[in-house]
VEXNU-885049 format. One line per field, with one value per residue: residue number from 1; x, y, z of N, C-alpha, C in turn. Coordinates in pm, whole numbers, plus 50000, padded with zeros to 5 digits. Atoms other than C-alpha are relative to their C-alpha. Example, Ala and Ser with C-alpha at 12.3 -4.5 7.8 and 13.67 -1.06 7.14 Angstrom:
// VEXNU-885049
pos <- (1; 2)
nx <- (50089; 49918)
ny <- (49881; 49881)
nz <- (50000; 49994)
cax <- (51230; 51367)
cay <- (49550; 49894)
caz <- (50780; 50714)
cx <- (50090; 49923)
cy <- (50120; 50109)
cz <- (50000; 50073)
//
This chain:
// VEXNU-885049
pos <- (1; 2; 3; 4; 5; 6; 7; 8; 9; 10; 11; 12; 13; 14; 15; 16; 17; 18; 19; 20; 21; 22; 23; 24; 25; 26; 27; 28; 29; 30; 31; 32; 33; 34; 35; 36; 37; 38; 39; 40; 41; 42; 43; 44; 45; 46; 47; 48; 49; 50; 51; 52; 53; 54; 55; 56; 57; 58; 59; 60; 61; 62; 63; 64; 65; 66; 67; 68; 69; 70; 71; 72; 73; 74; 75; 76; 77; 78; 79; 80; 81; 82; 83; 84; 85; 86; 87; 88; 89; 90; 91; 92; 93; 94; 95; 96; 97; 98; 99; 100; 101; 102; 103; 104; 105; 106; 107; 108; 109; 110; 111; 112; 113; 114; 115; 116; 117; 118; 119; 120; 121; 122; 123; 124; 125; 126; 127; 128; 129; 130; 131; 132; 133; 134; 135; 136; 137; 138; 139; 140; 141; 142; 143; 144; 145; 146; 147; 148; 149; 150; 151; 152; 153; 154; 155; 156; 157; 158; 159; 160; 161; 162; 163; 164; 165; 166; 167; 168; 169; 170; 171; 172; 173; 174; 175; 176; 177; 178; 179; 180; 181; 182; 183; 184; 185; 186; 187; 188; 189; 190; 191; 192; 193; 194; 195; 196; 197; 198; 199; 200; 201; 202; 203; 204; 205; 206; 207; 208; 209; 210; 211; 212; 213; 214; 215; 216; 217; 218; 219; 220; 221; 222; 223; 224; 225; 226; 227; 228; 229; 230; 231; 232; 233; 234; 235; 236; 237; 238; 239; 240; 241; 242; 243; 244; 245; 246; 247; 248; 249; 250; 251; 252; 253; 254; 255; 256; 257; 258; 259; 260; 261; 262; 263; 264; 265; 266; 267; 268; 269; 270; 271; 272; 273; 274; 275; 276; 277; 278; 279; 280; 281)
nx <- (50083; 49903; 50006; 50073; 49908; 49980; 50050; 49995; 50073; 49957; 49874; 50033; 50067; 49840; 49880; 50110; 49976; 49850; 49978; 50056; 49979; 49857; 50034; 50097; 49888; 49861; 50061; 50077; 49874; 49984; 50115; 50004; 49880; 50023; 50088; 49927; 49887; 50029; 50163; 50030; 50076; 50189; 50034; 50165; 50106; 49991; 49914; 50075; 50008; 49863; 49931; 50015; 49895; 49870; 49996; 50008; 49861; 49930; 50018; 49968; 49880; 49935; 50064; 50041; 49857; 49959; 50063; 50009; 49891; 50000; 50119; 49962; 49853; 50046; 50081; 49894; 49934; 50134; 50086; 50134; 50037; 49945; 50084; 50127; 49943; 49957; 50108; 50087; 49921; 50044; 50150; 49968; 49968; 50108; 50084; 49905; 49991; 50134; 49980; 49855; 50007; 50157; 49997; 49884; 49964; 49859; 49851; 49910; 50037; 50161; 49986; 49985; 50134; 50072; 49937; 50021; 50107; 49983; 49934; 50078; 50126; 49944; 49943; 50110; 50089; 49952; 49994; 50143; 50047; 49938; 50040; 50160; 50026; 49919; 50010; 49899; 50112; 50117; 50148; 49999; 50069; 50059; 50118; 49963; 49971; 50090; 50098; 49939; 49946; 50116; 50070; 49926; 50029; 50130; 50032; 49912; 50078; 50097; 49990; 49953; 50081; 50072; 49928; 49985; 50088; 50041; 49921; 49998; 50119; 50033; 49904; 50060; 50121; 50005; 49921; 49906; 49878; 49970; 49828; 49904; 49956; 49958; 49884; 49929; 49959; 50087; 50136; 50090; 49921; 49925; 50051; 50174; 50059; 49953; 50084; 50158; 50013; 49891; 49960; 50110; 50079; 49907; 49934; 50088; 50002; 49897; 50070; 50098; 49885; 49965; 50098; 50077; 49914; 49941; 49880; 49927; 49977; 49876; 49896; 50043; 49977; 49831; 49969; 50073; 49924; 49872; 50025; 50026; 49897; 49978; 50072; 50034; 49907; 49966; 50111; 49917; 49881; 50034; 50077; 49893; 49909; 50100; 49987; 49919; 49944; 50112; 50073; 50146; 49966; 50073; 49933; 50070; 50019; 49900; 50022; 50123; 49933; 49913; 50076; 50018; 49894; 49971; 50099; 49982; 49875; 50083; 50072; 49935; 49968; 50139; 49991; 49887; 50015; 50140; 50005; 49838; 49984; 50034; 49923; 49875; 49975)
ny <- (49855; 49869; 49933; 49922; 49830; 49948; 49884; 49948; 50095; 50144; 50002; 49936; 50139; 50127; 49968; 50026; 50185; 50021; 49946; 50089; 50151; 50046; 50030; 50134; 50097; 50017; 50066; 50156; 50085; 50015; 50071; 50151; 50053; 49973; 50095; 50120; 50064; 50007; 49987; 49933; 49851; 50027; 50130; 49975; 50054; 50156; 50084; 49997; 49897; 50013; 50056; 49915; 49837; 50047; 50016; 49842; 49920; 50047; 49973; 49854; 49971; 50008; 50016; 49898; 49936; 50011; 49945; 49842; 49955; 50009; 49978; 49873; 49942; 50029; 49885; 49932; 50070; 49958; 50103; 49988; 50110; 49996; 49950; 50035; 50098; 49926; 49969; 50172; 50023; 49853; 50050; 50093; 49986; 49930; 50115; 50073; 49916; 49996; 50111; 50010; 49916; 50033; 50125; 50078; 49976; 49902; 50062; 49913; 49998; 49934; 49858; 50026; 50103; 49876; 49919; 50059; 49968; 49866; 49976; 50088; 49909; 49870; 50092; 50054; 49864; 49930; 50057; 49958; 49901; 49976; 50107; 49982; 49881; 50046; 50184; 50030; 50082; 49916; 50087; 50145; 50065; 50110; 50006; 50149; 49969; 49909; 50075; 50101; 49927; 49933; 50103; 50093; 49878; 49987; 50113; 49952; 49950; 50092; 50183; 49956; 49969; 50122; 50108; 49928; 49970; 50093; 50032; 49859; 49969; 50100; 49977; 49912; 50028; 50121; 49971; 50102; 49949; 50108; 50056; 49968; 49900; 50067; 50065; 49894; 49917; 49854; 49969; 49974; 50084; 49890; 50022; 49974; 49844; 49936; 50043; 49967; 49884; 49900; 50047; 50044; 49915; 49941; 50092; 49954; 49891; 50051; 50078; 49961; 49925; 50088; 50056; 49893; 49957; 49860; 49965; 50008; 50157; 50030; 49991; 50098; 50104; 50137; 49962; 50095; 50163; 49988; 49985; 50159; 50109; 50050; 50041; 50146; 50088; 49955; 50005; 50104; 50050; 49982; 50073; 50063; 49975; 50088; 50210; 50070; 49955; 50028; 49890; 49977; 49985; 50100; 50082; 49994; 49868; 49968; 50041; 49943; 49854; 50012; 50051; 49871; 49967; 50045; 49923; 49851; 49936; 50035; 49913; 49851; 50030; 49936; 49804; 49935; 50013; 49914; 49849; 49968; 49881; 49881; 49992; 49975; 49882)
nz <- (50006; 49980; 49883; 49994; 50031; 49871; 49967; 49778; 49904; 49984; 49942; 49866; 49944; 49988; 49895; 49872; 49985; 49946; 49816; 49877; 49966; 49930; 49818; 50036; 50029; 49955; 49911; 50024; 49977; 49848; 49921; 50001; 49946; 49831; 49976; 50055; 49930; 49829; 49962; 49893; 49975; 50045; 49876; 49961; 50093; 50016; 50081; 50139; 50047; 50002; 50168; 50135; 50041; 50002; 50115; 50100; 50025; 50109; 50136; 50039; 50036; 50134; 50127; 49993; 50011; 50144; 50137; 50016; 50093; 50181; 50051; 49965; 50070; 50194; 49999; 50024; 50122; 50077; 50062; 49931; 49925; 49874; 49926; 49949; 49936; 49895; 49870; 49867; 49908; 49867; 49932; 49909; 49860; 49918; 49966; 49969; 49887; 49953; 49864; 49959; 49902; 49916; 49942; 49946; 49875; 50008; 49981; 50024; 50110; 50060; 50047; 50137; 50034; 50059; 50103; 50084; 50033; 50034; 50118; 50118; 50024; 50041; 50105; 50077; 50035; 50114; 50163; 50004; 50039; 50111; 50159; 50036; 50059; 50103; 49969; 50118; 50111; 50011; 49992; 50024; 50093; 49967; 49921; 49939; 49872; 49910; 49937; 49941; 49890; 49945; 49927; 49837; 49885; 49924; 49924; 49871; 49919; 49953; 49895; 49878; 49907; 49938; 49904; 49830; 49899; 49987; 49852; 49913; 49935; 49868; 49875; 49910; 49924; 49870; 49907; 49975; 50032; 50141; 50006; 50055; 49850; 49856; 49996; 50029; 49860; 50015; 49995; 50185; 50098; 50100; 50138; 49966; 50015; 50113; 50072; 49981; 50011; 50062; 50095; 50066; 50050; 50086; 50103; 50052; 50083; 50133; 50112; 50074; 50074; 50114; 50079; 50082; 50069; 49940; 50029; 49902; 49954; 50083; 49918; 49925; 50047; 49979; 49828; 49925; 50034; 49958; 49863; 50004; 50011; 49897; 49847; 49995; 49956; 49853; 49920; 49981; 49918; 49859; 50007; 49988; 49845; 49873; 49987; 49983; 49855; 49965; 49980; 50090; 50167; 50107; 50137; 50119; 50022; 50081; 50117; 50085; 49980; 50130; 50102; 49945; 50047; 50158; 50087; 50008; 50059; 50184; 49983; 50073; 50129; 50100; 50057; 50050; 50122; 50076; 49978; 50030; 50098; 49951; 49946; 50056; 50039)
cax <- (50004; 50113; 50169; 49921; 49947; 50123; 49873; 49916; 49649; 49766; 50116; 49980; 49763; 50108; 50284; 49963; 49962; 50329; 50318; 50032; 50144; 50519; 50393; 50126; 50400; 50654; 50337; 50183; 50533; 50610; 50271; 50300; 50654; 50618; 50318; 50456; 50773; 50628; 50301; 50317; 50140; 49804; 49834; 49492; 49316; 49202; 49402; 49116; 49134; 49508; 49606; 49375; 49546; 49879; 49779; 49643; 49989; 50135; 49910; 49949; 50317; 50369; 50056; 49906; 50250; 50371; 50081; 50019; 50396; 50360; 50022; 50176; 50503; 50324; 50074; 50376; 50480; 50089; 49979; 49619; 49507; 49768; 49523; 49231; 49456; 49581; 49227; 49082; 49420; 49347; 48986; 49131; 49300; 49018; 48834; 49130; 49223; 48885; 48914; 49269; 49143; 48804; 48892; 49242; 49311; 49538; 49865; 50188; 50074; 49730; 49876; 49989; 49669; 49534; 49767; 49716; 49343; 49347; 49585; 49399; 49052; 49189; 49343; 49002; 48821; 49068; 49086; 48652; 48656; 48929; 48791; 48409; 48570; 48833; 48759; 49072; 48780; 48531; 48258; 48250; 48134; 48108; 47775; 47896; 48074; 47858; 47584; 47810; 47970; 47658; 47481; 47791; 47786; 47434; 47421; 47756; 47605; 47274; 47438; 47660; 47361; 47193; 47469; 47548; 47194; 47123; 47380; 47255; 46889; 46827; 47154; 46926; 46592; 46697; 46916; 47210; 47601; 47676; 47981; 48190; 48189; 48249; 48528; 48700; 48636; 48491; 48185; 48064; 48183; 48383; 48320; 47925; 47916; 48130; 47957; 47580; 47621; 47899; 48038; 47762; 47528; 47820; 47856; 47500; 47482; 47761; 47595; 47266; 47505; 47664; 47347; 47215; 47554; 47647; 47916; 48097; 48031; 48361; 48557; 48344; 48400; 48819; 48819; 48553; 48715; 49060; 48907; 48767; 49054; 49234; 48983; 48931; 49281; 49304; 48975; 49146; 49424; 49293; 49040; 49351; 49562; 49274; 49220; 49535; 49589; 49251; 49058; 48760; 48729; 48552; 48805; 48521; 48558; 48898; 48772; 48477; 48733; 48939; 48652; 48574; 48878; 48944; 48619; 48687; 49037; 48845; 48617; 48895; 49083; 48785; 48793; 49108; 49087; 48749; 48882; 49261; 49225; 49121; 49372; 49654; 49568)
cay <- (49987; 50365; 50607; 50903; 51232; 51444; 51724; 51970; 51766; 51419; 51505; 51668; 51331; 51106; 51314; 51290; 50903; 50901; 51127; 50909; 50607; 50621; 50698; 50408; 50188; 50256; 50232; 49906; 49767; 49871; 49773; 49398; 49371; 49488; 49230; 48948; 48938; 49061; 48871; 49001; 49306; 49102; 48874; 49055; 48896; 48526; 48279; 48297; 48625; 48664; 48432; 48628; 48962; 48782; 48645; 48982; 49109; 48876; 48910; 49302; 49260; 49033; 49051; 49395; 49610; 49497; 49545; 49889; 49977; 49866; 50013; 50370; 50341; 50234; 50522; 50758; 50615; 50745; 50407; 50411; 50087; 50119; 50402; 50211; 49908; 50174; 50264; 49876; 49833; 50218; 50055; 49738; 49896; 50132; 49825; 49640; 49921; 49989; 49671; 49686; 50026; 49934; 49563; 49471; 49539; 49870; 49802; 50010; 50013; 50217; 50582; 50381; 50155; 50548; 50709; 50404; 50444; 50824; 50830; 50533; 50729; 51051; 50840; 50686; 50999; 51198; 50903; 50936; 51254; 51258; 50972; 51129; 51445; 51317; 50925; 50763; 50527; 50726; 50446; 50068; 49931; 49587; 49516; 49127; 49304; 49534; 49298; 49014; 49254; 49404; 49076; 48921; 49257; 49227; 48832; 48917; 49139; 48951; 48592; 48820; 48970; 48637; 48483; 48758; 48826; 48447; 48435; 48818; 48773; 48429; 48559; 48890; 48765; 48481; 48743; 48539; 48625; 48446; 48164; 48333; 48659; 48399; 48233; 48567; 48744; 49071; 49262; 49288; 49112; 49451; 49274; 49244; 49586; 49719; 49514; 49565; 49921; 50049; 49789; 49561; 49862; 50019; 49692; 49675; 49977; 49950; 49662; 49822; 50088; 49839; 49688; 50012; 50090; 50416; 50592; 50581; 50180; 50185; 50297; 50121; 49800; 49682; 49895; 49652; 49316; 49437; 49481; 49123; 48939; 49057; 49000; 48646; 48566; 48720; 48551; 48196; 48228; 48329; 48031; 47815; 47907; 47860; 47488; 47464; 47582; 47376; 47690; 47635; 47688; 47495; 47369; 47445; 47834; 47875; 47692; 47897; 48216; 48083; 48002; 48385; 48500; 48335; 48490; 48832; 48803; 48657; 48950; 49224; 49061; 49101; 49487; 49527; 49392; 49583; 49917; 49828; 50135; 50412; 50247; 50275; 50599)
caz <- (50008; 49915; 50146; 50193; 49997; 50226; 50259; 50607; 50796; 50691; 50808; 51144; 51188; 51119; 51403; 51658; 51613; 51675; 51998; 52156; 52070; 52204; 52580; 52514; 52415; 52655; 52943; 52825; 52816; 53196; 53332; 53178; 53257; 53636; 53632; 53472; 53688; 54034; 54101; 54438; 54347; 54228; 54595; 54684; 54400; 54402; 54237; 53917; 53879; 53944; 53649; 53414; 53495; 53469; 53131; 53002; 53088; 52870; 52594; 52633; 52595; 52312; 52125; 52170; 52206; 51875; 51688; 51815; 51705; 51361; 51328; 51474; 51260; 50910; 51002; 51060; 50710; 50586; 50524; 50519; 50644; 50947; 51068; 51078; 51232; 51506; 51603; 51684; 51884; 52079; 52107; 52271; 52518; 52621; 52677; 52832; 53078; 53175; 53388; 53456; 53672; 53800; 53883; 53940; 54295; 54372; 54346; 54252; 53892; 53950; 53831; 53514; 53449; 53449; 53217; 52980; 53015; 52952; 52675; 52451; 52548; 52430; 52157; 52017; 52078; 51828; 51570; 51613; 51550; 51282; 51034; 51076; 50935; 50697; 50677; 50511; 50324; 50213; 50067; 50042; 49727; 49804; 49890; 50018; 50237; 50387; 50442; 50569; 50821; 50901; 50995; 51197; 51382; 51467; 51572; 51784; 51961; 52010; 52141; 52373; 52520; 52559; 52683; 53004; 53078; 53059; 53398; 53513; 53534; 53737; 53968; 54026; 54068; 54314; 54484; 54420; 54349; 53968; 53981; 53790; 54068; 54346; 54153; 54051; 54412; 54232; 54284; 53941; 53626; 53415; 53104; 53156; 53237; 52956; 52735; 52783; 52847; 52579; 52364; 52228; 52153; 51950; 51753; 51692; 51549; 51323; 51174; 51110; 50955; 50741; 50593; 50510; 50340; 50554; 50474; 50831; 50822; 50550; 50871; 51137; 50989; 50976; 51358; 51479; 51296; 51426; 51792; 51723; 51642; 51930; 52202; 52044; 52079; 52447; 52529; 52396; 52548; 52901; 52870; 52787; 53122; 53332; 53225; 53228; 53615; 53672; 53714; 53486; 53121; 52864; 52524; 52352; 52425; 52266; 51959; 51932; 51971; 51670; 51452; 51556; 51477; 51147; 51014; 51144; 50975; 50601; 50673; 50667; 50393; 50194; 50282; 50192; 49881; 49800; 49900; 49767; 49519; 49781; 50028; 49804; 49687)
cx <- (50083; 49958; 49903; 50036; 50050; 49970; 50062; 49962; 50060; 50120; 49976; 49946; 50095; 50066; 49921; 50023; 50118; 50006; 49906; 50060; 50162; 49959; 49926; 50070; 50061; 49903; 49951; 50141; 50028; 49930; 50022; 50125; 50019; 49884; 50001; 50121; 49981; 49852; 49965; 49918; 49845; 50003; 49881; 49924; 49975; 50096; 49905; 50062; 50186; 50068; 49919; 50036; 50133; 50000; 49988; 50145; 50071; 49919; 49995; 50185; 50021; 49896; 49988; 50086; 50047; 49912; 49978; 50157; 49993; 49882; 50061; 50088; 49963; 49885; 50063; 50020; 49869; 49952; 49848; 49972; 50058; 49950; 49884; 50064; 50021; 49848; 49924; 50114; 49985; 49832; 50034; 50046; 49918; 49966; 50037; 50016; 49901; 49973; 50107; 49937; 49915; 50041; 50104; 50013; 50089; 50106; 50096; 49985; 49851; 50001; 50012; 49889; 49925; 50027; 49955; 49852; 49946; 50048; 49931; 49850; 50032; 49998; 49880; 49914; 50032; 49973; 49827; 49987; 50080; 49954; 49867; 50009; 50043; 50068; 50145; 49938; 49868; 49840; 50070; 49892; 49913; 49846; 49991; 50048; 49949; 49909; 50064; 50050; 49893; 49939; 50104; 50005; 49883; 49974; 50110; 49926; 49860; 50028; 50065; 49914; 49946; 50081; 50030; 49829; 49936; 50093; 49900; 49859; 49942; 50054; 49866; 49869; 50021; 50084; 50128; 50197; 50036; 50116; 50089; 50040; 50052; 50150; 50110; 50034; 49994; 49862; 49891; 50071; 50015; 49968; 49859; 49962; 50051; 49920; 49873; 50028; 50086; 50048; 49912; 49886; 50038; 50002; 49866; 49941; 50069; 49953; 49890; 50063; 50049; 49904; 49941; 50107; 50053; 50110; 50137; 50001; 50154; 50113; 49955; 50024; 50169; 49989; 49952; 50049; 50150; 49987; 49968; 50079; 50113; 49973; 49967; 50124; 50018; 49932; 50055; 50102; 50004; 49915; 50092; 50088; 49931; 49998; 50095; 50068; 49884; 49885; 49870; 50064; 49965; 50106; 49897; 50014; 50127; 50026; 49921; 50071; 50073; 49942; 49962; 50094; 50010; 49895; 50009; 50101; 49955; 49956; 50099; 50069; 49901; 50008; 50081; 50023; 49883; 50029; 50172; 50019; 50007; 50115; 50157; 50013; 50093)
cy <- (50160; 50076; 50125; 50116; 50083; 50139; 50028; 49873; 49887; 50013; 50040; 49877; 49909; 50030; 49969; 49870; 50000; 49999; 49941; 49880; 49973; 50010; 49927; 49891; 49965; 49965; 49901; 49889; 50009; 49926; 49844; 49952; 49989; 49880; 49888; 49929; 50035; 49976; 50032; 50103; 49973; 49899; 50051; 49912; 49832; 49964; 50011; 50137; 50087; 49965; 50078; 50115; 49943; 49945; 50105; 50069; 49920; 49983; 50146; 50012; 49912; 49950; 50190; 50158; 49993; 50008; 50164; 50105; 49981; 50090; 50186; 50038; 50025; 50113; 50135; 50010; 50088; 49886; 49991; 49912; 50024; 50099; 49946; 49853; 50101; 50018; 49897; 49982; 50106; 49928; 49886; 50047; 50080; 49930; 49939; 50081; 50057; 49944; 49978; 50127; 49980; 49871; 49941; 50107; 50113; 49919; 50130; 50060; 50058; 50151; 49906; 49938; 50172; 50075; 49908; 50030; 50133; 50046; 49955; 50064; 50096; 49940; 49992; 50130; 50071; 49932; 50005; 50093; 50025; 49933; 50062; 50133; 49978; 49853; 49953; 49870; 50065; 49927; 49847; 49940; 49870; 50004; 49856; 50029; 50044; 49904; 49912; 50061; 50021; 49861; 49924; 50089; 49971; 49851; 50003; 50040; 49950; 49917; 50068; 50036; 49906; 49911; 50102; 49995; 49845; 49968; 50154; 49974; 49912; 50084; 50131; 49981; 49876; 50086; 49941; 50072; 49880; 49966; 50046; 50125; 49919; 49959; 50138; 50100; 50164; 49986; 50003; 49966; 50155; 49955; 50001; 50156; 50075; 49973; 50029; 50120; 50056; 49881; 49921; 50110; 50058; 49880; 49961; 50082; 50023; 49900; 50048; 50099; 49935; 49924; 50103; 50072; 50142; 49999; 49982; 49858; 49964; 50029; 49909; 49823; 49931; 50089; 49882; 49857; 50030; 49975; 49823; 49894; 50008; 49989; 49865; 49968; 50005; 49871; 49821; 49960; 50024; 49879; 49848; 49965; 49931; 49887; 49956; 49972; 49945; 50100; 50002; 50026; 49886; 49945; 50038; 50170; 50067; 49929; 50099; 50164; 49985; 50024; 50193; 50080; 49986; 50063; 50116; 50013; 49948; 50124; 50121; 49960; 50045; 50146; 50044; 50024; 50105; 50112; 50016; 50159; 50110; 49978; 50024; 50130; 50138)
cz <- (49985; 50097; 49941; 49956; 50091; 49964; 50149; 50079; 50013; 50080; 50123; 50042; 50047; 50131; 50154; 50034; 50065; 50118; 50105; 49998; 50065; 50144; 50025; 49985; 50117; 50154; 50041; 49997; 50169; 50033; 49974; 50042; 50136; 50002; 49975; 50098; 50137; 50000; 50135; 49983; 49946; 50137; 50067; 49969; 50048; 49882; 49851; 49941; 50002; 49908; 49888; 49951; 49964; 49834; 49921; 49979; 49910; 49828; 49963; 49930; 49881; 49908; 49959; 49979; 49877; 49923; 50006; 49974; 49886; 49951; 50028; 49914; 49852; 49989; 49968; 49874; 49945; 49930; 50065; 50095; 50165; 50087; 50075; 50096; 50146; 50051; 50058; 50087; 50131; 50037; 50100; 50120; 50079; 50091; 50142; 50181; 50074; 50115; 50080; 50156; 50076; 50075; 50044; 50127; 50027; 50034; 49932; 49824; 49968; 49887; 49817; 49940; 49968; 49893; 49868; 49940; 49938; 49860; 49891; 50008; 49926; 49863; 49878; 49980; 49887; 49878; 49940; 49877; 49832; 49881; 49984; 49885; 49842; 49980; 49860; 49893; 50009; 49952; 49983; 49884; 50017; 50087; 50092; 50128; 50107; 50076; 50113; 50114; 50082; 50109; 50114; 50081; 50092; 50110; 50115; 50139; 50055; 50098; 50101; 50095; 50068; 50088; 50154; 50044; 50049; 50164; 50091; 50030; 50087; 50096; 50071; 50034; 50129; 50091; 50010; 49911; 49885; 50059; 49995; 50109; 50104; 49943; 49960; 50099; 49947; 50010; 49902; 49891; 49926; 49847; 49946; 49974; 49898; 49858; 49968; 50011; 49882; 49863; 49890; 49937; 49843; 49831; 49924; 49888; 49845; 49934; 49954; 49901; 49865; 49900; 49922; 49908; 50043; 50007; 50138; 50028; 49911; 50111; 50151; 50003; 50031; 50151; 50060; 49963; 50084; 50183; 50012; 50048; 50086; 50100; 49966; 50032; 50163; 50065; 50018; 50090; 50151; 50026; 50038; 50126; 50113; 50019; 50015; 50166; 50082; 50067; 49907; 49883; 49929; 49857; 49890; 49964; 49914; 49886; 49926; 49949; 49868; 49904; 49990; 49924; 49843; 49897; 50017; 49887; 49855; 50001; 49965; 49907; 49905; 49988; 49970; 49900; 49914; 49979; 49957; 49927; 50086; 50104; 49945; 49934; 50064)
//
């Protein structure tokens, strides 16, 4: 893919992305390294939640940080697809560090957690406003990709709503604590809170916009697909490690996540091919 034409605002956007990414990567590496090397900072957590947190540290260090570096560097060089890759990765960081800030017991990394959450949140806000004004992809001609992505997003959002509500509603009606909270030792499930209130509605609306071929769908589709891929890999890794440590988890979960990641990646490749001319202009 070729570089974006070096007009003034695009150069400025490239510089902003690099300026935001450098401290994000440094903080992400520092938090992950400390979490992996000093398990004592998670000592007040249950074994289940400590294991999940340590695995997340590993994913951040060996997957998310490298992806963010690649996206930032190529964005700085003016590669259009890298902008979208960067937006999806930053979205993942917002989601993940909401959990760190509100559900990981207080430790020496609390301030760095807040810094990552703040930087990634402002980065995502900047990305959304910038792409709303001057999108790197202005239209998506392929009706198949629009419809397939739209249906996929709607199905995923509905399925996860059903999955979470099947646990929440019976527990709420019987005034009991769900087993997952007993195992993790948390007061509430942060994943459910983020999904039910923010993430799943966004995915559902994006699906409707894609089916209706709204212009913004051309930006939302690749960003959400990149988020899906990163999150599917994370969930698969978490489940495998939990199971290896005798802390529960079905082998069907990593299998399902693998299938979803593969489908998301296939759709992403199809998107890139269908927008090749615009991405390379």
